[in-house]
Phi, psi and omega in degrees: 000128173292142187283166176261130184265142173239122190233105176201141178277005175264102185308319180296320176297317178304309178308312177303311175293320174306313180295323183286327176292324177294331172297317186282001185067038182250127175293150178209168178211128186253155180214141186274341185231148172302320179295326166309318180288324181295318177291335175289335184287350177293332188247327182216177172225146177282170165281322173221141173247130175246118188228144169286166176266299183274113178219156174299154181070235182283139178269175183288330176288334179282327176290329175293319176299318190280326182294322181280347171284323190261327185224063182303335178288337185287126178282136186240128177247124180262124177272142172205130182272353177265083192282073184237166186292318192296319173303307185296313186296318174305313180297319181291325189284326175289357180089012176294146181297315178190168174237157192239090178303130182261142000275144192238158177279141190287322176305316181296317177304310180302313184292325172301314172302320182291323174294323171306308187295336184269350181307141186293166178300325176302313180294323182296336184260008180280137182273160186260152180268174180298147181277135176277178179307160185285179184309133182214202181216132178243126185306131179083353182247022172272136176192138172253350177299140190303322187298323179294318185299318182299319182295323174296319178298310177308320181296313178297322186282342182262003187302334188254000192247157176243016186298147177289134186235136174249131192239114170249149183173166181282166183297143171080003178277353178102032183294324175293327165305315177304310184297322181291329188282322178306312180286322185293326185253035172244170172299353189257010195301321178290352178262174192280148173248118184240128187239136169220141178265117190278345174277350185262000182233139186295156186303316183291344177259337182295330181296312178292327175298326181271331193239358177077174177216168173263155176302136183070013183288332180199174186295134177092354187262082184282340178213160175301134179231132178281140168274187179296319181303314185290323177298324178273003181313128179087349185240220192233134173254116192258110176263096179277149180055047188297336188291343176266004180297130180295158190295321178301315181288330175306322186281327172290334175290317181300316183289321175298318183292338186281315186224006172079009181235149179208176174242138168295159178304126172089352184270158178242356181242142183287151169247129188256121186227155174240097184235127167276132183255127169250120186245147171230153181201141165265000181269142172289102182294329178303315184291322183288327173298318183286333174285346177084013176262358176232131179291134176295325188288322176296323185292318184291334181278338168284330194270049175288318173226130179240129179249121182260132175263118197283157175280157189297330182286351168271358184221053183294339180298339183275353181311299188306317186294312181294327173306307172304323171297314181288328171301317179297312183298319181296325182293323177303307182297331186266351181072038176236173177280143185283138178268162182237158180258131172293158180300322173303317173296317177300324180298326177296307177310316189291328183281343192276148190279341181054061172309333185267356183053220193298323184296322178291329173291328177296308177303321178292326182285327186286315182297328178292317180307319187281315199260330182299131188284342187227165178304319182260125183273122181263168174304327173291345172276353184284160183302157181295328180301329171293322176301305182303316180288328173297315179294321179295315181289335176288328180287322185288337182274008178098358170287073192295138171289157173308324181291335189274353185295133177286100174290346183261006182303139173300140188284330186233149179279149171290154189284338189252022174302124176280158185287143182285150178257099177308324185294341177290342186272102182291160176299134179097350178280164184298114182300326185306331184298310177286334176287327174297315181305315179298318182296312178303322188281325182291319176303312182303314181284335182279321184290337173278005177074019175294157170238183181054024181302312183296315175307311179302306184296316181298320179290330178295306180293334181281326177295316183288324173293319173299312182297324179293315185292315178302317178303306179303327185252013175075026183086008175282105186295322181295315175302313177310305180309309187298328187284322184278354184071039175247164171278160177296320178298319182299313182293323180294319173298313176303316178301327184283320181293334180265009180062045180251004178301000000 
């Protein structure tokens, strides 16, 4: 059995992977530099290569390129602490089997290496494409949350494809950024990217906007005009808010997607184009199909590959990264020094629901750049609406004001108070109920002289939350972690500690 090679200048990472591979019974060999691994290739080749991206001297992407030239059958896994879109795409375009964002869960890393070892002969013979530019940053597309990592992987896998893509997500979550990334990393990157919001243009004008018109086609049409499909020929057309497209245009769009030809408004000669269509919507299209307001055949034509962009509240761990970027961008635009957020301010932002998603966070950061009185932004400097929301949430969570305390509540708990069933309380129910039940249970156990109460109740609470999240997501651990506001590594660790594995 050939060894698994680990290439990383961080000794602690090498040590952790070495111990994990040893427990799995797999041979391994470690290198602190990429050039050491290249020299070793003269004598042998690994079964799997696991390499960091950022290293002194040669980086991991260059090592990947050279490995694919010499041993294209060897699966390569790229590790990176720079969890951005370009790192993922560059890894896949370079022919990587997969990429592993740091910090990673050791068990996940071992499972990924195992999948690389078991890949079939067809995959092993696949050749590599050219390597894209090195890791970078695209505004709004930075993310360490598991849902964003899955999105980055999907964009990477689609980098050599021109398939139709449907992007779903709430308003302000960055759907156009995803569309631009798909275009920028596709074979059509050198051709036009044309975006149009179908909900922002009246139905009678949208047809001309999409397909163009001939001179004299209607009042005011003094000359022939090319539509967005013609402008995007050879490239990508992004149709935002596709769910609001009128029924008549849905029929015309279906025909274009079928054979790539259409007629301008008032035209008699067909126009042929080669356009990749990426559509986006914040609406549930399946529901609109059932209601009869969206064509089912068009839905299936658009829904070749679907990418879901998570709302910001499901990726709260990304808020500090995005906030720092937006504060720096605002400062550059205004010619100022970038401001920083205090831990207290970050806590308020992390609790905020962000109904406007990433766009709202960007606007808040711009407001802070202009309005915050000092270089370090404290919680008191945040916009008033955040304070009002935070205060309302605190009251809903049982942080009662002195006036709201129930002075007639019993001073002692009944000896036969049953333990609370946390799972029965639905979202929106009065939170004081379960908190008071918790208080009664705690009082009962304290009076009984029990110890370790905090640990026992905290574990019961966490176990119930995780079980509920797994049930809601059909057992998908990554989605459950995202819904709870946890990282993938955190939920795995907690499940292990709670005996839920």
